[in-house]
N, C-alpha and C positions, 0 to 999 in steps of 0.2 A: 377539025374536026371532033377526032377523038378528047380533045382538054375542052371542047365545048360540056360534051355526054357528061365529063368526070364531074366536072360545075353540077350539072341538073342534080346529079345525084348525092351531091356534097349539101345544095340545096333543099333535094328534100327528106333529108336523115332531119337536115337541121327544126324543117315543119314538122316533121315528125315526131320526135323526141319533146317541142313544144307544144302539143297537141296534147303526149301524154301527160305532163307535167300539170298542165289545166286539167285536166279531165280530173285524176286525182287532186290536187284541191278542191275541186267541185265536190266529188265523193270526200270529202271530209266534212265539207261545210255542209255536206246536208245530212250527212249522219250524225252532226251534231245540232243540227238545226232540229232534227228528229225527236233527237233523246229530250231537245227541249220540252218540244212542239207532247212529245208520248208523256214528263213526267205536269207538262198541267194539266194535259186530259185525264189524266189519274186521279193528280187530288182531285178534282172538277165532275171522275165520274164515282170518287172515293166519297164526294161529299152529298151527291146526289144518288149513288145505293145506299148509303148512309138512311135518306128518308123513308123511301121503298122497303129498307126488311122494317124500320118502323111500323110504317104500315099494313104490309102485308106477307112480309118474310117472315115475322116473326111474331107469335105468340104463346105465354106461358099456363105453363098446366101447375094442378093443382097438388100434386107427386115430388116436385122437386127439380122437374125436367122440361124443357120449351120446346117447340118445334123451332130452327131456319132450315125454307126452305122445306126441302124433304127431309131436313134431317132431325135428328129426339138426344140434343143436346139435355146436359145436367145446369139447372139455371146457379147464376152467381147471383149472390143474396147474401146482402147488411145486415145482419141481423146487431139493437140495439136494446138497450134495458133501460130505463129511470126504477129507480125504487126509496123507498123515505119508511125508516124503522125511527120509532123510541125501542130505546134498549136501556139495563140499568148502568152496566157499565160502563163506557164511552168509548172509553180509552183499550178494554181490555177485549169488548168485539171488535174495535178496526183492525187489535191484533190476527184474532183469527181468519177476518177475512183475510187478511192480505195470507195466511200463510193455506188455506181454503185454496188463494187462486193459486200459491206456487205446487202447487199437490195435483191442480187442476191441466198446469203446466201454460199459463198464463203469465203476465206483470202485471204489478201494480202502478199504475205510469200518474196518481198525485194522491195525495190524504191528507190530512188536516186534524187536528184539533186543537179548539180556544178552550182555555180554562175562563168560564168567569167569578167574579166577586162573591156568589153567593156560593161556589160548592160547586154551578152546574156544570156539564160540558158539554161543545159541538161542534158541527166536524163531517166532513164524509170521507169515501174511497173513490176512486175511479179505476176500477180494472182493464182489464183488454185478456177473452176467454176464447180457446179455441174453439170454430165452432160450431164443431161438434159434444163439448159440454156444455152451451151456452144454460140450457135449461137445467142440468142436470144442480150444477153451482149455483144460478140463480136458485133453486129451490131450497139446496141448503144455506143460503144467508140469509131467505124468510124464516129459518127457524131459529135465528138471533135474537128476535127478538118480536116487535108489533107491528103487523104493517099496516102503513098509514094509506099509502102511495102507491103505487103498481104499475108502467108503463110499456108496453114492449111493443115497439115497432120495428119493421123490414124497407128494408130498398133491394128491388130488383134491378141491378145493376148487369143483366147476360145481352143485352144490345148493344152499350155500351164497349162491354169487354169484347163483344167479338167488333165489333166497329176501327177497337184499337189494333187486333192484331192484322188486324183484315191491311189497315193501315201501314203498319209494321214489313208485311208482309211485300206491297207494293212498291216502300220505298227499299227495300231491302232488296228487290229485283233492279229496279234504278243504281242503284252503288253499282247493283254487279256490275249493268250493263255500262255505266260511264267508265269501271274500272276499265274493260275490256278496250274502252275510245280510247283510255288515256296510257294502255300500250303503246296502240298504233299510231297511236300520232303523230308526226314529226315536226310542225309548224311552229314553235312560240307560242305564238297567237291563241293556237288553237290548243297546248300546254293549257294556257293560260286558265280558258274559258271553260275546261274540260274542269279543272279543277276544282275554280271559284263552282261552279251547280256540284260539284263531290260535295265540298265542305259546305254546303247549304242544304245535301239532300242528309248528308253524317250526323247535324245539327240537330234536324228536324225530327231524327228518328232516333235521336237519344230520347230527347225531349219526351217519343211517345212512347219508347222504352219506361223511363223515368214513372208520364203518366199508369202504364201500367202493373210496373213492380208496388205502386202505391193503392192503382183499389186494388191488386193481388192481397196485399197484409193489412186492406179494411177486412175484407172478407175473412180470410183466417183468421183474426183474432176480432172477434165481438166486443162491443161495448158495453160498460157498466158501467151508472149511476151514483153510487147508493150515497144518501144526508143520511144523517145520523142524531136523532133528539134525543137528551136522556132525559128517565124521567128524574120530576120532580115533585115535592117533593120524595127523595127516597122511602122502601118497603123497611125496615128494617123490623125484629121481631127482638122485644122486652128478652131478658134475661128472667126463670123463675127459679126462685127456688135457694138449696144451696149450690146450687151448679156454678164455676168460675166461680168460687165462693174470695176465696187464696187471688184471682191475680186481678178478682177486682178492689183490694180492698188491699192491696198492694195500689194499685195505681191510682187510686181515689189519698194514700199518701203519701205518697211521690208528685202528683196536685199540688195537693196544702204545700208542702215540705215548699215547691219551686216559689210556689207563693208568695211562700214568706220569705224566702231569701233574695228576690229579690225587691219585695215591699226593703228591704233592708237595704239592701245594695243602693234600691231608687232613693227612701230619706238619706244615705250616705252623702251622695253626689251631689244633690238638692243641698245639703249643709253645707258641704263644702265649696258648693260652689256660689252659695251665699256667703261665704266668709266677709271680701272685702265690704262686703254692702252691712249683714249685721257687724259688726265689730264703730264702724264708728256708731249705728245706733247704741250699739251697747254703752259705750263711753257717754255718752251727752245722758241715757237714761240716767245714769251712774252718778251721772257731775247733777243734774238737776234734784234726784232722791239726798244724797250729801248736801247742798246747797240745803233741801228745807227738811231734811231730820237727823241729820249727821253733824251741825255744832256744836259742842256740850254746852248743857246749860244749868245753871247751880238751881240749888233745889228749892221753891220759894215757903218762906214757914206759915208754920200753922198757927193760926189764930186760935 
């Protein structure tokens, strides 16, 4: 009798332990699946939520702010400009623009100067200027020449900026939940599944953070493209009276002397280089002359 009761107790204990293990496994699988479903729902809800924001929750204002739901936030605006100038000294103007850009805390993204055969120059400068100094810098550059064309335009990216921030926050929450699940997981299969999902979330999170940094850089630094044309022919003034007569006379003397030296040198080079041709021709000419005029002839008797 006692032996039978003991066997029943042992059997009940084994069944109880098996049931607890199955329940724990089911709980872990359910938690992992819930995390996956939550991740999918969050992504879908973000996409749907962004459409709602664009249609109802977001509204730009004229004073540099915007309504987002019931909150007033600062607008995120990218400023750009294109400018065409006619200048007298193009290389010098580019140096002035580069110096003004550095003084404003900006950078020169690209510049180029092209010299043509008729001594004219063409070129351009692309600069990136801090947003608050955008208009002041543009006004300073306009003073360097004659404005032929000017275009300024802005791009309001507040909605895109808010959407990126929201998606990053949601992914960071998912990453935190997955880490907590990974710490509590015991089965190798569950650990591998959670690590795979965690890797996906981290990759997407890094991509979104990169997009946000790029967008923030475009907001912080405005782009200004400056095309430059050199005025041709250049407007020069003739010297009058005796002003600079000494330097001008000396320059004229040096120019003529250099011309004479070059002519003499070029003539010597030409004659010396032509000797292999001139010497045989001279010899032939001498022989012909000698045969015709060089022989001695007796004088004729006068009748």
